[in-house]
TORKOL-4160 file (C-alpha; in steps of 0.2 Angstrom, whole numbers, padded with zeros to 4 digits, m for minus):
370
<pt num="1" X="0000" Y="0000" Z="0000"/>
<pt num="2" X="0007" Y="0017" Z="m0005"/>
<pt num="3" X="0005" Y="0031" Z="0007"/>
<pt num="4" X="0005" Y="0049" Z="0002"/>
<pt num="5" X="0009" Y="0064" Z="0013"/>
<pt num="6" X="m0005" Y="0076" Z="0016"/>
<pt num="7" X="m0005" Y="0092" Z="0006"/>
<pt num="8" X="m0010" Y="0108" Z="0015"/>
<pt num="9" X="m0026" Y="0115" Z="0006"/>
<pt num="10" X="m0025" Y="0133" Z="0013"/>
<pt num="11" X="m0018" Y="0146" Z="0002"/>
<pt num="12" X="m0003" Y="0157" Z="0008"/>
<pt num="13" X="m0007" Y="0176" Z="0007"/>
<pt num="14" X="0007" Y="0184" Z="m0003"/>
<pt num="15" X="0010" Y="0202" Z="0003"/>
<pt num="16" X="0009" Y="0217" Z="m0009"/>
<pt num="17" X="0026" Y="0222" Z="m0015"/>
<pt num="18" X="0031" Y="0239" Z="m0009"/>
<pt num="19" X="0024" Y="0240" Z="0008"/>
<pt num="20" X="0039" Y="0231" Z="0018"/>
<pt num="21" X="0050" Y="0245" Z="0024"/>
<pt num="22" X="0060" Y="0235" Z="0037"/>
<pt num="23" X="0078" Y="0241" Z="0038"/>
<pt num="24" X="0083" Y="0223" Z="0031"/>
<pt num="25" X="0079" Y="0211" Z="0025"/>
<pt num="26" X="0070" Y="0223" Z="0013"/>
<pt num="27" X="0057" Y="0220" Z="0000"/>
<pt num="28" X="0062" Y="0209" Z="m0015"/>
<pt num="29" X="0055" Y="0213" Z="m0032"/>
<pt num="30" X="0044" Y="0199" Z="m0040"/>
<pt num="31" X="0055" Y="0198" Z="m0055"/>
<pt num="32" X="0070" Y="0194" Z="m0044"/>
<pt num="33" X="0060" Y="0181" Z="m0034"/>
<pt num="34" X="0055" Y="0172" Z="m0050"/>
<pt num="35" X="0073" Y="0170" Z="m0055"/>
<pt num="36" X="0076" Y="0159" Z="m0040"/>
<pt num="37" X="0065" Y="0145" Z="m0047"/>
<pt num="38" X="0077" Y="0141" Z="m0061"/>
<pt num="39" X="0084" Y="0123" Z="m0061"/>
<pt num="40" X="0100" Y="0120" Z="m0052"/>
<pt num="41" X="0117" Y="0119" Z="m0060"/>
<pt num="42" X="0133" Y="0112" Z="m0054"/>
<pt num="43" X="0144" Y="0124" Z="m0045"/>
<pt num="44" X="0160" Y="0118" Z="m0054"/>
<pt num="45" X="0151" Y="0118" Z="m0071"/>
<pt num="46" X="0154" Y="0129" Z="m0086"/>
<pt num="47" X="0137" Y="0136" Z="m0083"/>
<pt num="48" X="0142" Y="0142" Z="m0066"/>
<pt num="49" X="0158" Y="0150" Z="m0073"/>
<pt num="50" X="0148" Y="0159" Z="m0086"/>
<pt num="51" X="0136" Y="0165" Z="m0073"/>
<pt num="52" X="0150" Y="0172" Z="m0062"/>
<pt num="53" X="0159" Y="0180" Z="m0078"/>
<pt num="54" X="0142" Y="0189" Z="m0082"/>
<pt num="55" X="0140" Y="0196" Z="m0065"/>
<pt num="56" X="0158" Y="0201" Z="m0062"/>
<pt num="57" X="0159" Y="0218" Z="m0071"/>
<pt num="58" X="0142" Y="0223" Z="m0065"/>
<pt num="59" X="0147" Y="0220" Z="m0047"/>
<pt num="60" X="0162" Y="0230" Z="m0050"/>
<pt num="61" X="0151" Y="0244" Z="m0056"/>
<pt num="62" X="0139" Y="0244" Z="m0041"/>
<pt num="63" X="0154" Y="0242" Z="m0029"/>
<pt num="64" X="0164" Y="0256" Z="m0038"/>
<pt num="65" X="0179" Y="0246" Z="m0040"/>
<pt num="66" X="0191" Y="0238" Z="m0053"/>
<pt num="67" X="0196" Y="0225" Z="m0040"/>
<pt num="68" X="0188" Y="0208" Z="m0039"/>
<pt num="69" X="0171" Y="0207" Z="m0030"/>
<pt num="70" X="0170" Y="0192" Z="m0018"/>
<pt num="71" X="0153" Y="0184" Z="m0017"/>
<pt num="72" X="0151" Y="0173" Z="m0001"/>
<pt num="73" X="0136" Y="0162" Z="0004"/>
<pt num="74" X="0135" Y="0169" Z="0021"/>
<pt num="75" X="0128" Y="0184" Z="0030"/>
<pt num="76" X="0138" Y="0200" Z="0030"/>
<pt num="77" X="0143" Y="0196" Z="0048"/>
<pt num="78" X="0154" Y="0182" Z="0040"/>
<pt num="79" X="0163" Y="0195" Z="0030"/>
<pt num="80" X="0165" Y="0205" Z="0046"/>
<pt num="81" X="0175" Y="0190" Z="0052"/>
<pt num="82" X="0185" Y="0190" Z="0036"/>
<pt num="83" X="0190" Y="0208" Z="0038"/>
<pt num="84" X="0197" Y="0204" Z="0055"/>
<pt num="85" X="0205" Y="0187" Z="0052"/>
<pt num="86" X="0213" Y="0194" Z="0036"/>
<pt num="87" X="0216" Y="0212" Z="0040"/>
<pt num="88" X="0221" Y="0214" Z="0059"/>
<pt num="89" X="0238" Y="0209" Z="0063"/>
<pt num="90" X="0238" Y="0212" Z="0082"/>
<pt num="91" X="0227" Y="0227" Z="0087"/>
<pt num="92" X="0212" Y="0236" Z="0080"/>
<pt num="93" X="0204" Y="0252" Z="0084"/>
<pt num="94" X="0185" Y="0250" Z="0083"/>
<pt num="95" X="0174" Y="0265" Z="0081"/>
<pt num="96" X="0158" Y="0261" Z="0091"/>
<pt num="97" X="0142" Y="0271" Z="0088"/>
<pt num="98" X="0128" Y="0258" Z="0088"/>
<pt num="99" X="0124" Y="0239" Z="0088"/>
<pt num="100" X="0133" Y="0234" Z="0072"/>
<pt num="101" X="0149" Y="0243" Z="0076"/>
<pt num="102" X="0148" Y="0235" Z="0093"/>
<pt num="103" X="0147" Y="0218" Z="0084"/>
<pt num="104" X="0162" Y="0222" Z="0073"/>
<pt num="105" X="0172" Y="0227" Z="0089"/>
<pt num="106" X="0166" Y="0210" Z="0097"/>
<pt num="107" X="0172" Y="0200" Z="0082"/>
<pt num="108" X="0190" Y="0208" Z="0084"/>
<pt num="109" X="0190" Y="0201" Z="0102"/>
<pt num="110" X="0182" Y="0184" Z="0097"/>
<pt num="111" X="0196" Y="0182" Z="0084"/>
<pt num="112" X="0210" Y="0184" Z="0097"/>
<pt num="113" X="0215" Y="0202" Z="0092"/>
<pt num="114" X="0216" Y="0216" Z="0104"/>
<pt num="115" X="0202" Y="0229" Z="0102"/>
<pt num="116" X="0204" Y="0247" Z="0107"/>
<pt num="117" X="0187" Y="0256" Z="0107"/>
<pt num="118" X="0182" Y="0273" Z="0102"/>
<pt num="119" X="0164" Y="0275" Z="0108"/>
<pt num="120" X="0152" Y="0289" Z="0105"/>
<pt num="121" X="0134" Y="0290" Z="0111"/>
<pt num="122" X="0120" Y="0282" Z="0101"/>
<pt num="123" X="0114" Y="0293" Z="0087"/>
<pt num="124" X="0131" Y="0302" Z="0086"/>
<pt num="125" X="0145" Y="0299" Z="0073"/>
<pt num="126" X="0164" Y="0297" Z="0076"/>
<pt num="127" X="0171" Y="0312" Z="0067"/>
<pt num="128" X="0188" Y="0311" Z="0057"/>
<pt num="129" X="0197" Y="0323" Z="0069"/>
<pt num="130" X="0192" Y="0311" Z="0083"/>
<pt num="131" X="0199" Y="0296" Z="0074"/>
<pt num="132" X="0215" Y="0306" Z="0071"/>
<pt num="133" X="0217" Y="0310" Z="0089"/>
<pt num="134" X="0214" Y="0291" Z="0094"/>
<pt num="135" X="0227" Y="0285" Z="0081"/>
<pt num="136" X="0240" Y="0297" Z="0088"/>
<pt num="137" X="0237" Y="0291" Z="0106"/>
<pt num="138" X="0236" Y="0272" Z="0102"/>
<pt num="139" X="0246" Y="0263" Z="0089"/>
<pt num="140" X="0235" Y="0250" Z="0080"/>
<pt num="141" X="0237" Y="0241" Z="0063"/>
<pt num="142" X="0218" Y="0242" Z="0058"/>
<pt num="143" X="0202" Y="0252" Z="0060"/>
<pt num="144" X="0185" Y="0245" Z="0060"/>
<pt num="145" X="0169" Y="0255" Z="0057"/>
<pt num="146" X="0152" Y="0255" Z="0051"/>
<pt num="147" X="0147" Y="0267" Z="0037"/>
<pt num="148" X="0128" Y="0267" Z="0039"/>
<pt num="149" X="0124" Y="0262" Z="0057"/>
<pt num="150" X="0108" Y="0252" Z="0054"/>
<pt num="151" X="0103" Y="0253" Z="0073"/>
<pt num="152" X="0103" Y="0272" Z="0074"/>
<pt num="153" X="0102" Y="0278" Z="0056"/>
<pt num="154" X="0119" Y="0287" Z="0057"/>
<pt num="155" X="0129" Y="0289" Z="0041"/>
<pt num="156" X="0148" Y="0292" Z="0045"/>
<pt num="157" X="0161" Y="0301" Z="0035"/>
<pt num="158" X="0171" Y="0286" Z="0029"/>
<pt num="159" X="0179" Y="0296" Z="0015"/>
<pt num="160" X="0186" Y="0307" Z="0029"/>
<pt num="161" X="0192" Y="0292" Z="0039"/>
<pt num="162" X="0202" Y="0286" Z="0024"/>
<pt num="163" X="0211" Y="0303" Z="0023"/>
<pt num="164" X="0215" Y="0301" Z="0041"/>
<pt num="165" X="0221" Y="0283" Z="0040"/>
<pt num="166" X="0233" Y="0288" Z="0025"/>
<pt num="167" X="0242" Y="0299" Z="0038"/>
<pt num="168" X="0248" Y="0284" Z="0048"/>
<pt num="169" X="0259" Y="0270" Z="0042"/>
<pt num="170" X="0252" Y="0252" Z="0039"/>
<pt num="171" X="0235" Y="0255" Z="0046"/>
<pt num="172" X="0221" Y="0247" Z="0036"/>
<pt num="173" X="0203" Y="0253" Z="0035"/>
<pt num="174" X="0190" Y="0240" Z="0037"/>
<pt num="175" X="0172" Y="0246" Z="0033"/>
<pt num="176" X="0155" Y="0238" Z="0036"/>
<pt num="177" X="0145" Y="0246" Z="0021"/>
<pt num="178" X="0130" Y="0234" Z="0024"/>
<pt num="179" X="0116" Y="0248" Z="0023"/>
<pt num="180" X="0126" Y="0261" Z="0013"/>
<pt num="181" X="0133" Y="0251" Z="m0002"/>
<pt num="182" X="0122" Y="0251" Z="m0017"/>
<pt num="183" X="0110" Y="0264" Z="m0009"/>
<pt num="184" X="0122" Y="0279" Z="m0006"/>
<pt num="185" X="0139" Y="0283" Z="m0012"/>
<pt num="186" X="0153" Y="0271" Z="m0008"/>
<pt num="187" X="0168" Y="0275" Z="m0018"/>
<pt num="188" X="0178" Y="0259" Z="m0014"/>
<pt num="189" X="0193" Y="0263" Z="m0024"/>
<pt num="190" X="0193" Y="0282" Z="m0024"/>
<pt num="191" X="0191" Y="0282" Z="m0005"/>
<pt num="192" X="0205" Y="0269" Z="m0004"/>
<pt num="193" X="0195" Y="0257" Z="0007"/>
<pt num="194" X="0205" Y="0242" Z="0012"/>
<pt num="195" X="0190" Y="0230" Z="0014"/>
<pt num="196" X="0172" Y="0235" Z="0011"/>
<pt num="197" X="0158" Y="0223" Z="0012"/>
<pt num="198" X="0139" Y="0222" Z="0012"/>
<pt num="199" X="0124" Y="0210" Z="0013"/>
<pt num="200" X="0112" Y="0205" Z="m0001"/>
<pt num="201" X="0096" Y="0209" Z="0009"/>
<pt num="202" X="0099" Y="0228" Z="0011"/>
<pt num="203" X="0100" Y="0241" Z="m0003"/>
<pt num="204" X="0104" Y="0227" Z="m0016"/>
<pt num="205" X="0086" Y="0221" Z="m0012"/>
<pt num="206" X="0090" Y="0202" Z="m0013"/>
<pt num="207" X="0084" Y="0189" Z="m0001"/>
<pt num="208" X="0097" Y="0186" Z="0013"/>
<pt num="209" X="0111" Y="0174" Z="0011"/>
<pt num="210" X="0125" Y="0183" Z="0001"/>
<pt num="211" X="0139" Y="0194" Z="0006"/>
<pt num="212" X="0149" Y="0205" Z="m0006"/>
<pt num="213" X="0167" Y="0211" Z="m0002"/>
<pt num="214" X="0181" Y="0220" Z="m0010"/>
<pt num="215" X="0199" Y="0220" Z="m0004"/>
<pt num="216" X="0213" Y="0232" Z="m0008"/>
<pt num="217" X="0230" Y="0227" Z="m0013"/>
<pt num="218" X="0236" Y="0232" Z="0004"/>
<pt num="219" X="0223" Y="0220" Z="0012"/>
<pt num="220" X="0229" Y="0206" Z="0001"/>
<pt num="221" X="0247" Y="0209" Z="0006"/>
<pt num="222" X="0242" Y="0210" Z="0024"/>
<pt num="223" X="0232" Y="0194" Z="0023"/>
<pt num="224" X="0247" Y="0184" Z="0015"/>
<pt num="225" X="0257" Y="0188" Z="0031"/>
<pt num="226" X="0244" Y="0181" Z="0043"/>
<pt num="227" X="0244" Y="0162" Z="0047"/>
<pt num="228" X="0228" Y="0161" Z="0056"/>
<pt num="229" X="0216" Y="0167" Z="0043"/>
<pt num="230" X="0204" Y="0152" Z="0045"/>
<pt num="231" X="0197" Y="0142" Z="0031"/>
<pt num="232" X="0179" Y="0147" Z="0026"/>
<pt num="233" X="0184" Y="0166" Z="0026"/>
<pt num="234" X="0202" Y="0165" Z="0020"/>
<pt num="235" X="0203" Y="0180" Z="0009"/>
<pt num="236" X="0217" Y="0173" Z="m0002"/>
<pt num="237" X="0206" Y="0158" Z="m0006"/>
<pt num="238" X="0192" Y="0170" Z="m0011"/>
<pt num="239" X="0204" Y="0180" Z="m0022"/>
<pt num="240" X="0210" Y="0165" Z="m0031"/>
<pt num="241" X="0193" Y="0158" Z="m0034"/>
<pt num="242" X="0185" Y="0174" Z="m0039"/>
<pt num="243" X="0199" Y="0178" Z="m0052"/>
<pt num="244" X="0195" Y="0161" Z="m0060"/>
<pt num="245" X="0176" Y="0164" Z="m0059"/>
<pt num="246" X="0174" Y="0150" Z="m0047"/>
<pt num="247" X="0165" Y="0149" Z="m0030"/>
<pt num="248" X="0176" Y="0145" Z="m0015"/>
<pt num="249" X="0163" Y="0133" Z="m0008"/>
<pt num="250" X="0146" Y="0127" Z="m0013"/>
<pt num="251" X="0136" Y="0143" Z="m0017"/>
<pt num="252" X="0118" Y="0148" Z="m0015"/>
<pt num="253" X="0114" Y="0145" Z="m0034"/>
<pt num="254" X="0097" Y="0152" Z="m0033"/>
<pt num="255" X="0103" Y="0168" Z="m0025"/>
<pt num="256" X="0116" Y="0170" Z="m0039"/>
<pt num="257" X="0102" Y="0169" Z="m0051"/>
<pt num="258" X="0093" Y="0182" Z="m0042"/>
<pt num="259" X="0109" Y="0193" Z="m0041"/>
<pt num="260" X="0111" Y="0191" Z="m0060"/>
<pt num="261" X="0093" Y="0198" Z="m0063"/>
<pt num="262" X="0094" Y="0212" Z="m0050"/>
<pt num="263" X="0111" Y="0218" Z="m0057"/>
<pt num="264" X="0102" Y="0219" Z="m0074"/>
<pt num="265" X="0088" Y="0229" Z="m0066"/>
<pt num="266" X="0100" Y="0241" Z="m0059"/>
<pt num="267" X="0107" Y="0244" Z="m0076"/>
<pt num="268" X="0090" Y="0247" Z="m0083"/>
<pt num="269" X="0086" Y="0260" Z="m0070"/>
<pt num="270" X="0101" Y="0270" Z="m0076"/>
<pt num="271" X="0115" Y="0262" Z="m0066"/>
<pt num="272" X="0122" Y="0264" Z="m0048"/>
<pt num="273" X="0121" Y="0283" Z="m0049"/>
<pt num="274" X="0102" Y="0283" Z="m0053"/>
<pt num="275" X="0100" Y="0271" Z="m0039"/>
<pt num="276" X="0109" Y="0283" Z="m0027"/>
<pt num="277" X="0098" Y="0297" Z="m0033"/>
<pt num="278" X="0082" Y="0288" Z="m0029"/>
<pt num="279" X="0088" Y="0284" Z="m0012"/>
<pt num="280" X="0093" Y="0302" Z="m0009"/>
<pt num="281" X="0076" Y="0307" Z="m0014"/>
<pt num="282" X="0068" Y="0295" Z="m0002"/>
<pt num="283" X="0079" Y="0301" Z="0012"/>
<pt num="284" X="0075" Y="0319" Z="0008"/>
<pt num="285" X="0056" Y="0315" Z="0008"/>
<pt num="286" X="0057" Y="0308" Z="0026"/>
<pt num="287" X="0067" Y="0323" Z="0031"/>
<pt num="288" X="0054" Y="0335" Z="0024"/>
<pt num="289" X="0039" Y="0325" Z="0032"/>
<pt num="290" X="0048" Y="0324" Z="0049"/>
<pt num="291" X="0051" Y="0343" Z="0049"/>
<pt num="292" X="0033" Y="0346" Z="0044"/>
<pt num="293" X="0026" Y="0335" Z="0058"/>
<pt num="294" X="0039" Y="0339" Z="0072"/>
<pt num="295" X="0046" Y="0322" Z="0072"/>
<pt num="296" X="0065" Y="0322" Z="0076"/>
<pt num="297" X="0078" Y="0311" Z="0069"/>
<pt num="298" X="0090" Y="0303" Z="0081"/>
<pt num="299" X="0106" Y="0308" Z="0071"/>
<pt num="300" X="0110" Y="0326" Z="0068"/>
<pt num="301" X="0107" Y="0335" Z="0052"/>
<pt num="302" X="0120" Y="0330" Z="0039"/>
<pt num="303" X="0123" Y="0313" Z="0047"/>
<pt num="304" X="0106" Y="0305" Z="0041"/>
<pt num="305" X="0108" Y="0288" Z="0032"/>
<pt num="306" X="0101" Y="0287" Z="0014"/>
<pt num="307" X="0094" Y="0270" Z="0017"/>
<pt num="308" X="0086" Y="0270" Z="0035"/>
<pt num="309" X="0078" Y="0284" Z="0045"/>
<pt num="310" X="0079" Y="0282" Z="0064"/>
<pt num="311" X="0065" Y="0294" Z="0071"/>
<pt num="312" X="0063" Y="0298" Z="0090"/>
<pt num="313" X="0045" Y="0295" Z="0096"/>
<pt num="314" X="0035" Y="0309" Z="0105"/>
<pt num="315" X="0034" Y="0307" Z="0124"/>
<pt num="316" X="0022" Y="0294" Z="0129"/>
<pt num="317" X="0023" Y="0284" Z="0112"/>
<pt num="318" X="0029" Y="0267" Z="0111"/>
<pt num="319" X="0037" Y="0259" Z="0095"/>
<pt num="320" X="0026" Y="0243" Z="0097"/>
<pt num="321" X="0010" Y="0253" Z="0096"/>
<pt num="322" X="0016" Y="0262" Z="0080"/>
<pt num="323" X="0023" Y="0247" Z="0072"/>
<pt num="324" X="0007" Y="0237" Z="0076"/>
<pt num="325" X="m0005" Y="0250" Z="0069"/>
<pt num="326" X="0004" Y="0250" Z="0053"/>
<pt num="327" X="0005" Y="0231" Z="0052"/>
<pt num="328" X="m0014" Y="0231" Z="0054"/>
<pt num="329" X="m0015" Y="0241" Z="0038"/>
<pt num="330" X="m0003" Y="0230" Z="0028"/>
<pt num="331" X="0013" Y="0240" Z="0031"/>
<pt num="332" X="0029" Y="0235" Z="0039"/>
<pt num="333" X="0042" Y="0246" Z="0047"/>
<pt num="334" X="0055" Y="0243" Z="0061"/>
<pt num="335" X="0055" Y="0247" Z="0079"/>
<pt num="336" X="0071" Y="0254" Z="0087"/>
<pt num="337" X="0086" Y="0242" Z="0090"/>
<pt num="338" X="0093" Y="0237" Z="0106"/>
<pt num="339" X="0093" Y="0251" Z="0119"/>
<pt num="340" X="0082" Y="0262" Z="0107"/>
<pt num="341" X="0069" Y="0248" Z="0104"/>
<pt num="342" X="0055" Y="0257" Z="0113"/>
<pt num="343" X="0059" Y="0275" Z="0110"/>
<pt num="344" X="0062" Y="0275" Z="0091"/>
<pt num="345" X="0056" Y="0268" Z="0074"/>
<pt num="346" X="0066" Y="0265" Z="0059"/>
<pt num="347" X="0060" Y="0266" Z="0041"/>
<pt num="348" X="0070" Y="0256" Z="0029"/>
<pt num="349" X="0069" Y="0265" Z="0013"/>
<pt num="350" X="0081" Y="0255" Z="0003"/>
<pt num="351" X="0082" Y="0243" Z="m0012"/>
<pt num="352" X="0068" Y="0245" Z="m0024"/>
<pt num="353" X="0057" Y="0257" Z="m0014"/>
<pt num="354" X="0051" Y="0273" Z="m0021"/>
<pt num="355" X="0046" Y="0291" Z="m0015"/>
<pt num="356" X="0028" Y="0287" Z="m0021"/>
<pt num="357" X="0027" Y="0272" Z="m0009"/>
<pt num="358" X="0034" Y="0283" Z="0005"/>
<pt num="359" X="0020" Y="0296" Z="0001"/>
<pt num="360" X="0008" Y="0282" Z="0005"/>
<pt num="361" X="0017" Y="0276" Z="0021"/>
<pt num="362" X="0021" Y="0293" Z="0030"/>
<pt num="363" X="0003" Y="0299" Z="0032"/>
<pt num="364" X="m0001" Y="0282" Z="0041"/>
<pt num="365" X="0014" Y="0285" Z="0052"/>
<pt num="366" X="0008" Y="0302" Z="0056"/>
<pt num="367" X="m0009" Y="0296" Z="0061"/>
<pt num="368" X="m0002" Y="0282" Z="0072"/>
<pt num="369" X="0008" Y="0296" Z="0081"/>
<pt num="370" X="m0007" Y="0306" Z="0084"/>
């Protein structure tokens, strides 16, 4: 007698695209999701090599680099570990201004390196002159930082950091660009970033599961001198495989299909600069709305992320009430993160979102705050 498994008969409701404003993972366009149902290919096949050859120049364009772009089947936190294992010789200065820069500092210690911290309050940025003063006081061989701190919505002056780091001998700049790259200017080569990385689920607007990274020649040279680089996140192995259009290990094939389609969509939009322009317009729209309604940003003016707005709630308001009210109407935004969980909300206006969608969302937030 043959038994068959029961098949659920209830239909799964598919959310409407364009109403999911979480600060990651972000909404994924239906065309991108559809690409993921293609049949599998062997990860050592000629088809895989051709796929990686196709995406390589397009990845270079969105990451603003002539260097190879690593694609890892892991979260961006994995490439945080790559940065430390391959870029920190003995001691790093970690610029800490939120939950994810705190994570970066923690990974320095977890990898057996000495971590010197430069902390500023939540909602603040580490300014370049503060970095210069810290480097004068404490010899280090690397600096870790987060460009766009997702937990606070602060955009830091990474270009300024790079200018400061160039003043000191043999100090590498390791940058988390998770919610900045592809959504706001990250000039990887022009700014002389030694290691810059992001995750697929943010401004690139793919499902979670891929990380992208770019290593400078200085970073490669440093990595070759370090014996305990590990295995999965060995930068030299990634470089060797990437230059041959091969994956380092078994890749997430379906996510690579999605990446190929999304890179083509970015080209059709007008390239990376057009994408930056749209993200800038969304940031400005939230700024204008907040000024009209007396809602304060957590970061100061001039330090607002282009991809995530962190707003202070009025006295007596709780993030779960605002988030819950929007959820009942089919919209998703983020509550605050960590210590800011109850007192702030975060709008993730990144990826394929538009100003038009924000024009629908913001009045609903206004009514939830009344």
